C-alpha positions, 0 to 999 in steps of 0.5 A, spaced: 502 422 487 498 419 494 495 412 493 487 412 494 485 415 500 491 418 502 492 426 502 497 431 500 501 435 505 497 441 507 502 446 503 502 441 497 494 442 497 494 450 497 499 450 492 495 445 488 490 450 488 494 455 484 496 459 490 503 461 491 509 463 486 513 458 482 519 459 486 515 457 492 512 451 489 519 449 487 521 449 494 515 445 496 517 440 490 524 440 493 522 438 500 517 432 497 521 430 492 524 424 495 517 421 497 513 422 490 515 422 483 517 429 480 513 429 474 507 428 479 509 433 483 510 438 477 503 436 475 500 437 481 503 444 482 501 446 475 509 448 474 513 447 467 519 442 468 523 448 465 521 453 470 522 448 476 529 447 474 530 454 473 528 456 480 532 450 483 538 453 480 536 460 482 535 458 489 542 455 490 545 462 488 547 467 494 543 473 495 547 479 493 543 484 497 543 480 503 547 485 507 542 491 504 536 487 507 539 486 514 541 494 514 534 495 511 531 491 517 535 494 522 533 501 520 526 499 520 525 496 527 530 501 530 525 506 528 519 502 530 516 501 523 515 508 522 520 509 516 518 508 509 522 506 503 524 514 502 526 515 509 530 508 509 533 510 502 536 517 505 538 514 512 542 509 508 545 514 503 547 518 510 551 512 512 554 511 506 550 506 502 548 508 495 542 505 492 536 506 488 530 508 492 526 503 487 531 497 489 530 499 497 522 499 495 523 492 492 527 489 498 522 492 503 516 488 499 520 482 499 521 483 507 514 484 508 516 491 511 511 497 510 511 503 514 505 505 519 501 510 516 499 516 521 492 517 523 489 523 520 487 528 524 480 529 526 477 535 523 470 537 526 468 542 520 463 538 515 462 544 510 456 548 509 450 545 513 443 547 512 440 553 508 443 560 508 438 566 509 438 571 504 441 578 506 435 583 506 439 589 508 439 592 502 432 590 500 431 595 494 424 593 493 421 595 500 425 602 499 422 603 492 415 601 495 415 606 501 419 612 498 418 612 490 422 617 486 428 616 492 434 613 491 437 608 496 442 613 498 437 619 499 433 614 503 438 612 508 440 619 509 433 621 510 432 615 515 438 617 519 437 624 519 
């Protein structure tokens, strides 16, 4: 740990606050390991020793999806970020690379690639505004008051004729 008055590097301070994944913390600890004790770094990063060694071994392995990630990034940038995981999956299948859409979505998330969402078309219609006036065209009450005993049909024929 740093001596009194000394501070940790900025990355180490961010990870000490609990930000980042254990894999990120492992990368940082590997970089600072020659300057500080491993036990102090693990305590500061709040990561178990076993997790540190697990992530250290997995970081040394080759990425088995590296070639697919490259193809995904190429397709994404070729279409100016408009392709999401579904369209990229279809484009990869057309070029002969068959992988599950969930894998493509996961790899795009790792690469921090997401499709640009189209803006909604403006619609000025806001629904019914205000009150609707009642239709008094067939006002039976007025007809009955004027001509008692006549039906509306008889009233219409008399008034038109």
